[in-house]
C-alpha positions in Angstrom: 0.0 0.0 0.0 2.8 2.4 0.9 4.5 1.9 -2.5 1.3 2.7 -4.4 0.9 6.0 -2.5 4.5 6.9 -3.3 3.9 6.3 -7.0 0.7 8.3 -7.0 2.3 11.2 -5.1 5.5 11.2 -7.2 6.2 14.4 -9.1 6.8 13.5 -12.7 8.1 17.0 -13.5 11.2 16.7 -11.3 12.4 18.6 -8.3 11.0 22.2 -8.0 8.7 21.9 -11.0 5.0 22.3 -11.3 2.8 20.2 -13.5 0.4 22.3 -15.5 -1.7 22.2 -18.6 -1.1 25.9 -19.3 2.5 25.5 -20.4 3.7 23.5 -23.4 6.8 21.3 -23.3 5.2 18.3 -21.7 3.1 20.0 -19.1 5.9 20.9 -16.7 6.9 24.3 -15.6 10.4 24.4 -14.0 10.2 27.8 -12.4 8.1 26.5 -9.5 5.0 28.0 -8.0 6.5 31.5 -7.9 7.3 31.4 -11.6 3.8 30.2 -12.3 2.3 33.0 -10.2 4.5 35.5 -12.1 3.4 34.0 -15.4 -0.3 34.5 -14.3 0.4 38.1 -13.4 2.1 38.7 -16.7 -1.0 37.3 -18.6 -3.2 39.5 -16.4 -1.1 42.5 -17.3 -1.6 41.8 -21.0 -5.4 41.4 -20.5 -5.7 44.6 -18.4 -3.6 46.5 -20.9 -5.7 45.4 -23.8 -9.0 46.2 -22.0 -7.6 49.6 -21.0 -6.7 50.5 -24.6 -10.1 49.4 -25.9 -11.8 51.4 -23.1 -9.8 54.5 -23.9 -10.6 54.2 -27.6 -14.3 53.8 -27.0 -14.3 56.7 -24.5 -12.3 58.9 -27.0 -14.8 58.1 -29.7 -17.7 58.9 -27.3 -16.0 62.2 -26.4 -15.3 63.1 -30.0 -18.9 62.4 -31.2 -20.6 64.1 -28.2 -21.3 67.3 -30.2 -20.8 69.3 -27.1 -23.6 67.7 -25.2 -22.7 68.2 -21.5 -24.0 64.8 -20.3 -22.1 62.8 -22.9 -18.9 64.8 -22.5 -19.0 64.3 -18.7 -19.7 60.6 -19.1 -16.7 60.2 -21.5 -14.4 62.2 -19.3 -15.4 60.2 -16.2 -14.8 56.9 -18.0 -11.3 58.1 -19.1 -10.4 59.2 -15.6 -11.6 55.8 -14.2 -9.5 53.9 -16.7 -6.4 56.0 -15.9 -7.0 55.4 -12.1 -7.4 51.7 -12.8 -4.2 51.6 -14.7 -2.4 53.4 -11.9 -3.8 51.0 -9.2 -2.8 48.0 -11.3 0.7 49.5 -11.7 0.9 49.7 -7.9 -0.3 46.1 -7.5 2.2 45.0 -10.1 5.1 46.8 -8.3 4.1 45.2 -5.0 3.9 41.7 -6.5 7.4 42.2 -8.2 8.7 43.0 -4.7 7.0 40.1 -2.9 7.5 37.2 -5.4 11.1 36.0 -5.0 13.1 35.4 -8.2 10.4 36.8 -10.6 12.1 38.5 -13.5 
């Protein structure tokens, strides 16, 4: 019974590796859990960046086509300010994570 549990619990990726379906090369990620966490944050950064650019484009179009209507101009400006604040907060989160996660480069 003990040998069966040892075989089931064996890490097939090797010492310090994490088995994952997210990474190619046989499903093993050799950077460990901190590297995997860093990879997740990098992917999140790309997604937030893309969403921010799309939001800024939409808000800019809304601002440009408002024809001076005060309610539409205010709504577009508020959305642009909220996007910029969101980018700044994510930048702070990213900086804190870079500091906290050891060996993330």
